[in-house]
C-alpha positions as CSV (number, residue, x, y, z in Angstrom):
1,M,13.2,106.2,-3.8
2,E,12.4,107.3,-0.3
3,E,8.6,107.4,-1.0
4,P,6.4,104.6,0.5
5,E,5.7,103.1,-2.9
6,W,9.2,101.8,-3.0
7,E,9.3,100.1,0.4
8,N,8.5,96.6,-1.0
9,V,10.5,96.9,-4.2
10,S,13.7,94.8,-4.3
11,E,17.2,96.2,-4.6
12,G,17.6,94.5,-7.9
13,A,14.4,96.1,-9.3
14,K,15.6,99.5,-8.0
15,D,18.9,99.0,-9.6
16,L,17.3,98.3,-13.0
17,V,15.0,101.4,-12.8
18,K,17.9,103.6,-11.9
19,K,19.9,102.4,-14.9
20,M,17.0,102.9,-17.2
21,L,16.3,106.4,-15.9
22,E,19.9,107.5,-16.2
23,Y,19.7,111.0,-17.7
24,A,22.9,110.9,-19.8
25,P,22.2,108.6,-22.9
26,E,25.7,107.3,-23.0
27,R,25.4,106.0,-19.4
28,R,21.8,104.7,-19.8
29,V,21.4,101.0,-20.3
30,S,20.2,99.8,-23.8
31,A,17.1,97.7,-24.2
32,F,19.2,94.6,-24.7
33,E,21.2,95.3,-21.5
34,A,17.9,95.9,-19.6
35,L,16.5,92.6,-20.8
36,N,19.6,90.9,-19.6
37,H,19.7,92.6,-16.2
38,P,20.0,90.0,-13.3
39,W,16.6,91.1,-11.9
40,I,14.8,90.4,-15.2
41,L,16.6,87.0,-15.7
42,E,15.8,85.9,-12.2
43,T,12.1,86.8,-12.3
44,A,11.0,86.4,-15.9
45,S,10.8,82.6,-16.1
46,I,9.1,80.9,-19.1
47,D,6.8,78.0,-18.4
48,K,7.7,74.6,-19.9
49,V,6.0,73.5,-23.1
50,S,5.3,69.8,-23.6
51,P,7.6,68.2,-26.2
52,E,4.6,67.0,-28.2
53,I,3.1,70.5,-28.5
54,A,6.5,72.0,-29.3
55,T,7.3,69.4,-32.0
56,R,3.8,69.8,-33.6
57,T,4.1,73.6,-33.5
58,L,7.5,73.6,-35.2
59,R,6.5,71.0,-37.8
60,N,3.5,73.3,-38.7
61,L,6.0,76.2,-39.0
62,Q,8.3,74.1,-41.2
63,N,5.5,72.8,-43.4
64,F,3.4,76.0,-43.8
65,Q,2.3,76.7,-47.4
66,G,1.3,80.3,-47.8
67,H,2.4,81.4,-51.3
68,Q,-0.9,83.0,-52.1
69,A,-0.9,86.5,-50.8
70,I,-4.7,86.4,-50.0
71,K,-4.2,83.2,-48.0
72,Q,-1.4,84.8,-46.0
73,A,-3.4,87.9,-45.3
74,T,-6.5,85.9,-44.3
75,L,-4.7,83.6,-41.9
76,A,-2.7,86.5,-40.4
77,F,-5.9,88.4,-39.8
78,I,-7.5,85.4,-38.2
79,A,-4.5,84.5,-36.0
80,S,-4.2,88.1,-34.9
81,H,-7.8,89.1,-34.3
82,L,-10.0,86.0,-34.1
83,T,-8.1,83.7,-31.8
84,N,-8.2,83.9,-28.0
85,K,-5.3,83.9,-25.5
86,E,-5.8,80.2,-24.6
87,E,-5.4,79.2,-28.2
88,K,-2.1,81.0,-28.4
89,Q,-0.5,80.5,-24.9
90,D,1.8,77.6,-25.9
91,L,2.8,79.4,-29.1
92,E,3.7,82.5,-27.1
93,K,6.0,80.4,-24.8
94,I,7.7,78.8,-27.8
95,F,8.2,82.1,-29.5
96,K,9.7,83.6,-26.4
97,L,12.1,80.7,-26.0
98,M,13.3,81.2,-29.6
99,D,13.5,85.0,-29.5
100,K,16.9,85.2,-28.0
101,D,17.4,89.0,-28.1
102,G,13.8,89.7,-27.1
103,N,13.1,92.1,-29.9
104,G,9.7,90.5,-30.9
105,T,10.9,88.9,-34.1
106,L,12.8,85.7,-35.2
107,D,15.6,85.8,-37.6
108,K,16.9,82.8,-39.4
109,E,19.7,82.2,-36.9
110,E,17.3,82.2,-34.0
111,V,15.0,79.7,-35.8
112,I,17.9,77.3,-36.5
113,A,19.3,77.7,-32.9
114,G,15.8,77.4,-31.3
115,Y,14.9,74.2,-33.2
116,E,18.2,72.6,-32.1
117,E,18.6,73.9,-28.6
118,H,15.1,73.5,-27.3
119,F,13.6,70.7,-29.4
120,G,16.6,68.7,-30.7
121,L,15.5,69.3,-34.3
122,N,18.2,70.2,-36.9
123,M,17.3,72.4,-39.9
124,T,19.5,73.3,-42.8
125,G,19.9,76.8,-44.2
126,E,18.0,75.8,-47.3
127,Q,15.0,74.5,-45.2
128,V,14.9,77.7,-43.2
129,G,15.1,79.8,-46.4
130,K,12.0,78.1,-47.8
131,M,10.2,78.5,-44.5
132,F,10.8,82.2,-44.5
133,E,9.6,82.5,-48.1
134,A,6.3,81.1,-47.1
135,V,5.9,82.7,-43.6
136,D,7.6,86.1,-43.9
137,I,4.6,88.1,-45.3
138,D,6.2,91.5,-45.4
139,G,9.5,90.2,-46.7
140,N,11.6,92.0,-44.1
141,G,13.8,88.9,-43.4
142,T,12.3,88.1,-40.0
143,I,9.2,86.4,-38.6
144,D,7.1,88.4,-36.2
145,Y,4.6,87.0,-33.6
146,T,1.6,87.3,-35.9
147,E,3.4,85.6,-38.7
148,F,4.5,82.9,-36.3
149,C,1.0,82.3,-35.0
150,M,-0.4,82.2,-38.5
151,A,2.0,79.5,-39.6
152,T,2.1,77.3,-36.4
153,M,-1.6,77.2,-35.5
154,N,-3.7,74.3,-36.7
155,E,-5.0,75.5,-40.1
156,R,-8.2,73.5,-39.8
157,E,-9.1,75.4,-36.6
158,L,-8.0,78.7,-38.2
159,T,-10.2,78.2,-41.2
160,S,-13.5,77.4,-39.4
161,Q,-16.6,78.7,-41.2
162,K,-17.1,81.3,-38.5
163,K,-13.6,82.7,-38.7
164,L,-13.5,82.7,-42.5
165,S,-16.7,84.6,-42.5
166,A,-15.3,87.3,-40.2
167,A,-12.1,87.5,-42.3
168,F,-14.2,87.8,-45.5
169,K,-16.1,90.8,-44.0
170,M,-12.7,92.4,-43.2
171,F,-11.9,92.4,-46.9
172,D,-15.4,93.2,-48.1
173,K,-15.5,96.8,-46.7
174,D,-18.7,97.8,-48.4
175,G,-20.6,94.7,-47.3
176,S,-21.6,93.9,-50.9
177,G,-20.9,90.2,-50.5
178,A,-18.0,90.3,-52.9
179,I,-14.4,91.5,-52.7
180,S,-13.7,94.0,-55.5
181,H,-10.3,94.9,-57.1
182,A,-10.1,98.0,-54.9
183,E,-10.9,96.2,-51.7
184,L,-8.4,93.5,-52.4
185,K,-5.7,96.1,-53.2
186,R,-6.4,97.9,-50.0
187,A,-6.5,94.8,-47.8
188,L,-3.2,93.4,-49.2
189,G,-1.4,96.8,-49.5
190,I,-1.0,96.4,-53.3
191,S,0.1,99.7,-55.0
192,D,-1.1,101.0,-58.3
193,Q,2.3,100.0,-59.8
194,D,1.7,96.3,-58.8
195,N,-1.4,95.7,-60.9
196,E,0.3,92.6,-62.4
197,V,0.5,91.1,-58.9
198,L,-3.3,91.8,-58.5
199,S,-4.1,90.2,-61.8
200,K,-2.1,87.1,-61.0
201,L,-3.8,86.8,-57.6
202,L,-7.3,87.1,-59.1
203,Y,-6.4,84.6,-61.8
204,E,-5.5,82.1,-59.0
205,I,-8.8,82.4,-57.2
206,D,-11.4,84.1,-59.3
207,E,-12.9,80.9,-60.8
208,N,-15.8,82.5,-62.8
209,N,-13.6,85.4,-64.1
210,D,-16.0,88.1,-63.1
211,G,-13.2,90.3,-61.6
212,Q,-14.2,89.9,-58.0
213,I,-14.2,87.3,-55.2
């Protein structure tokens, strides 16, 4: 660290870099220890979010209804690919506040603690369980950032004509103007063994029973 590039780097930052570049794995800091290093904690401050925005965001999360797989997939695609940074900046702040271990996902304990600690809202285990059933698309027991944005953004804004049209084109790979069985299976990750799931899904939304959307 004698090179000129390090002249304006603080001692705290140097200490963290040294610990992260320790050659022996048993002496090297873990990701969790690095995130809790004094230099990180001192410099990585999170901006405040207004109570009104926080309350509305968490109410949206609590009330999200996404039991149809195609609705979940569509909203997740729109939230991930068709929204800009400004639309998600407050959501990102709230997500970071709740993500205690900084691993990029929220488990049930973090959601309960985050509601209470930061926003004074109490949730029961049963309420959180129902929330995860609706929001946790991949069923891995946690809510990632895309799932969080999908559930907390204003659904009316997410489902504008322009955004729905772009999402439809994502499903309609061949540009035929209709979503076939094969395209739906591919978009939702449905295996050949899960044809019953596909049939149920089509029954819910294929109003004219022509086998496509």
